[in-house]
N, C-alpha and C positions, 0 to 999 in steps of 0.2 A: 334638301334639294341639292346642295352642292355635291353631297356624296352620291345621290342617285345619277346626277349628270356625269360624274367622273366614271361611275361604273359603266354607264351606257356607252360613254365614249371609249373607254378601255375594251368593252366587249366588241364594239365596232372595228376597232383597230386589231383586236385579236382575230376576228373573222377575215379581215383583209390579209393579214400575215398568213393564216392558214390557207387561204385561197392561193397565195403565192408558194408556201413550202410544199403543198401536197403535189403540184405538178413537177416541181423541181426534184423532190425525193422519187417520185414515180418514174421519172425520166432516168435518173441515175440508176435506180433498181433494175429497170429494163435493159439498160446498156450492160450492167454488170452481169445480169442473167444470160444475155445474148452472147457476151463475150466468152463466158464459161461453157455455153452450149456449143458454140462454133469450135472451140478447142477440142472439146471432149468428142464431138462429132467427127473431126478430122481424125482423131486417134482411133475412133471406132471404125472408121472406114479402113484405115491401115491394117487393123487387127482383122477385118473380115477377110482380107486377101490372105493373111497368114493362116487363119482359120480354115479358109476353102481348100487350101493345099492339105492341110492335116485331115480334114473330112474326107477327101478324095483319096488320099495315100494310106490312111489309117494311121500314120505315125503323128503321135500327139505329144512326144516328149518335149520337142522345141516349143510346141504351143504352150504347154504347161509352164515351161520357163519363162516364156514372154508374158504370160499372164501374172505370174508371180512377180516379176520385175516391175510390171506396170502397177500392181496393187502396192508394192513397196514404195514406189516414188510418189504416186498419186493418192493413195489411201483409198482406191475405188476397186470395188469387188466386181469380178468378171466371171461369166459362165458361157460356155459355147455348147449349143444344143444342135442335133441333127433335125432332119425334117419331121422325124417322128417324136420330138420334144425329149429325146433321151440326151443326157448330158455326155458331151464328148471330152471336155476338159474345164477344169475351174481354176481359179486362183485360190490361195489358201483361206480366203475368207469364206468359202463355200456359199456362195449365193444361190438360193433355191429357186429354180425357175418356175416351179409350181406356184410360188408365192406373187409372181407377177405374170399372170395368164394373159392380161390384156396387152402387154407390151410384147411378149413372145408371139401371141397370134397375129399381131400387126405386122411384126417382122417377117413371120413365116408366109404371110400374105403378100410379101414382096413390097411393103411399104417402107419407107425411111422413117426415122424417129421424128416425132412432133416437137416443135419448139415449146418450152414450158412457159407457164405464166411467170411474171417477175418474183424473185424470192425476196420475202420480207423477214425480219428478225423473228417473226412468229411462225414462220413456214416451217414444213417438215425438214428433217436432218438431211436426207437423201432424195435424190432423184433418179429414176430409172429410165434408161434409153435402150432400145435394141435395134440392130441393123441386121438386114437379111445377108446370107451368105449364098452368093449364086454363080453359076456359070451359064453364060448365054441367057436363056429365058427360064432355066431351071433354078429354083431355090433349094439349096442343100442343108440350110439350117439358119441358126441366127446367133449373133454375139450379143448378149445382154450385159450392160454395164450399170452399176449402182453408184452415182456420182455424190460425193459428199457436198453439201451446200453450206457448210460451216463458213467458209471464207467469204462467200458473197454476202451471207446474211450478216456476218461481222462488219464488213465494210458498209452495208447499207444501214446497220445500226449505228455505226460511227458517224456516217454522214448525217442521218436523222438526227442524232443528239447535237452535231455541230450546228445544223440549221435551227433546231429548237432553241438552242443557246444564243444563237444570233438572233433569232426572232424575239426571244424574251428581252434581250439587250435593246433591240430596236423598239420593242414596245414600252420599255422603261423609259428610254430617251424620248419617245414619242408622247408619252403620258406626261413626263416632266416638261418637255419643251413645247408640246403643242396643247394637250387636253387640259392641263391645269391653267395655263394662261387663257386658253379659249374659254373655259368655265368660269375664270375669274372675270373675263371680259363680260360674258353674258350675265353673270350675277351681281356685277358691281352695282348696276342701277337698282336691282332688287334690294341689295344690302342698304343702299341709301335711302331707298323707300321705306324699307323696315325701320331703320334708325329714325328718319324723319317723322313717320307715324308715330312712334314712340314719344318722340319729343312733343309733337302736337297734342297726343293724349295727356301729356303732363302740363301742357298749358302754354307751349311755345308756340303761338300761331304765326311767328314770322318765319317758320321753318320753310325752306325751300329745297328742292333737289334739282341737280344739274339736268338738263333735257337734251344734251348734245353727246351723249356717251352711250354706248351698247348698242344692240339691235334695233332696228326701226320700230318694233311693236312696243319695246320698253321705253324708247324715247317718247313714243306718243303716250305711254302711260305715265311717264314722269310730267309730261306737260299737263296731262289732265290733272294729276295731283296737285301741281303748282296752281292751276285754275281754281280748283276745289278749295285749296289753302287761301287763295286770294278772296273768294266769296266768303268763306268762314270768317275771316279776319275782318272784312268789311262789315259782315252782319254783326260780328260781336262788337265791333267798334260802334256802329250804329245803335246797337241795344244799350251799350254803356253810355253813350252820348244822351240817349232818350232819357235814361234814368237819371243822369246827372242834370240835364235840362229841366226835367219835370222836379226834381228835388230842388233845383235853384229857383225855378219860378214859383214853386209852393212856398219856399222860405220867405221871400219877401212879403207876400200877403199874409203869412203866419205872424211874422214880426209885427207888421202893422196892426193886425187883429189884437195882438197881446197888448200892444201899447194902448189901443182904444179901450180894451176891457179894463186895463189898470187904471185908466183915467176915470172911467165910469165908476169903478169900485171904489176909488177915493171919494167921488161925490156922493155915493148911494148911502142908504140907511143900512142898518146892521143886517136885515133879512135879505136885502137885495145884494148886498156885499158878499154874504155867504153864497148865494147862488153864483154871483160872478166869480168867486173863488173856485167853484167847481168848473166853471167855463176855462178859467186859467189853467187848472191841472190839466183838462183835456186839451188845451192848446199846447201845453208844454209836452204832452204824451205825443201828439202828433207831430210837433217839431223834431222829438227824439227819432219817431219813426222815419221822418224824411231825412234826417242826418244820416241814420243807419242805411237808408237805402243809397244815399249818396256814397257812404263809404263802400257799400257792396258793389255799386256800379264802378267805383274807382278800382277796386280789387281785380275785378274782371277785365277792366280796360287796361290797366298797367302791365308793363312787360318786365317785371322785376327779375333779375337773373338769380339763378340758383348758385349759391356759394357755400363752401364748408363752413358749418357753424358749430361752435362748441356748446353743444345743448345743455350740458352739466353745468358750465359756468353761467350761461344766460338764465337757467332755471334759479340757480343761487342768487344771482343778482336781482332778478325779478321778485322772488319770494321775499326778499328783505324789504322790498316796498310794500309788500302785503302783509307783513306781520303786525303791524299795528291794527289791521282791520280784522284778522283771524287770529283768535287768542290761541288756538292749539293748531298750529301750522307746522306739519313735520316734512322735512325734506331729505330724501334719500337719493344721493347721486354720486357716481364715481368721479375721480378727479379730473377725467376728461372723457367727453363721448361726442365725437364728431360726426356730423350728419349734413346732408345736402338740403338747404332750405333757403328761403328769401331771408334778408338780414333781420328782419323785425318779426319772424313767424312766432318765435317763442314767446316774445312779450304780447302779441296778439292773443295766442292760445291762452296763456295764464291770465291774462286781464278778463277775458271772457268768462272762462271756466271759473276762476275763483270769486269773480263777481256774483256769478249764479251761486256758487257755495254760500256766500254770505247771505243771500236772499233766501235760498230755499233749504239749506241745512240746518237752520235753527241753532247756530252756534256749535254745532258738532265739530270733532276733530276733522282736519282735512290733510290728506297725505299726498305728496307730489314726489314720484319715483321716476328716475331715469335708468332704463335698462338697456345694455348693449347685445345685440345679436351678432351672428356672423356676417349678415348684409344689412341690418336695419339697426335703428335706434328707436326705442319706445319712450315716449313722454306720457306717464299715467297720472291722472289726478283723481283721487277717490275722496269722496266725502262720507262721513258717517251719519247723515242725516235720515230722514224718513224714505228717501228714494221717490220713485215714480211708479203708478201702476203698470203692469206688464202691457196693457193695451196701448198705453203712451209711448213705450220704450221704442218702438220702430219709427215714430214720428219725430223724435227728438232730432233737432238739427234742420229741420224743414222750415222754410220761411214763414214767419208770423205764427208759428206754432207754440202754444203756451198750454202746459198741463192743466188737466181738470181741476187739480187742487190749488193752482196758483193763478187763476184768473184775475184776482184782485191784487197780485203782487207787481209792483213798480217793475216796468220792462216793456220791449218792444216785440220780442220773439224773434229777432234777427240775430241775436249774439252768436249763437253756435252756427247759423248759416254763413255768418261772415267768416267765422273760423274755418268752417268746412271749404269755403272758396279759397282762403289762404293756404290751407294745407294741400288742396288740390293743385294750386298754382306751384307749390313746392315739390309736386310729384308724390306726395304722401298719401295716407289714409288715415280717417277719423272714424272711431268705433265707439259707441255708447252701449254700456252694458250694465247689468245688475251684478255686483260681485256677491260672493258667498256672505251672507249675514246681511248687513244693512247698508243703506246708502246708495250712491250712483258713481259710476266709474267711467271716465272719458279718457279714450287711448289715442294718442297720435303716433303714427308709425311712419318714420322717415328713412330714406335710403342713405346708407353710408357712401362716402366717395370710393370710386374705384381706386385701386392701387395705381400709384404712378400718376395720378390726376393732376393736370396743370392748373386746377382752380385755385382761387386766391385762398390764403390761409385763413383760419377761425378768426384771427386777430383782426383781419381786414374786415370781416363782417361785422364784428363788434364796433369798429371804428366808424363803419358806414351809418350806424345807428345814433 
């Protein structure tokens, strides 16, 4: 958009300059043409007097000498014809009167030469004028002159080049001094809106834009964006508070219910106690679901900042914690791989994904890989277990989803949903896919910090945990 506005403004300035240059160069060309015509017309009138005497007396020697000197000085060919169009005398250039019948006829009709149109650099090299030779009311002949236009055309070309050069200079100064600042002023609110939209899409609901800069239409758009952001933030906060309140309100009755069931189980006989144990397990499961919902609500409500995190170092540290639980845990990470994320994101991702691997991979090997790209860092966890059916693959990560093969496995179905919420808050992406061979692969893609970023260093992110 910036380029299009600059092009449009430059084109508009170009049209304005052309509108100024055309009249100026047109006036200059007309003046130079008229000056040349007036001078040559005066010379032509003088030569008609000399030619009239020669035609009447028949003595043309002096006339030929005069025509030769004139051609030598002004490079203009001349010819004198009588009333019957016969050549009386001519300059050495030998201008053929038959080649210019219109001008000869006009002069023999007693008409003076007509003023030419302005000479331009692309005009003809010469221009022909003719004047009648007469005594009283009788036309005795005509003097025909071929005038070179090179001098005038050269002057007009030089003036045109000067004006075009000056116009280009003015255009450049206007583009730098007027068009660029004007476009920047117009688009500054658009750039701010674009940046704010990206930040909001990455989870920063506190983003706002200045509404007091730029054209009135964009100021209104900025105000509307801020109002929308306020409503989205309030709505998100209310939703998170609702989940948190509901989880908290459910937590207390569940705790009391568990205590009552435990009390009854302690006093009941074996058959009743076995049934009550089933009630206790379902109560524990419901409690875990409530706790997970509370965690999910907190993730969506919190405004954790994105900081540079050394993903490789965080992966090595967290995998050391999981080594006792996974016999064959392999880690492949470079010495350092920095990405933008919340401070605890790597721990949350590995805890959820490795916990799933211990439950669903059946003791198979698990590989944790950190790979760096030009703009991203990938954290990939792959297990070599049985995997999941193709029809379930697109549903993994949805809230409360549990695979058809794992309905009886301990869990709430919210682990990857919580991971997805954390990854989205960090501006990253989560993908679940089936790799070649067996097992399941979970890939988290995070953005690398921009060069020259003033964000906190990775050590600060580790310290925050």
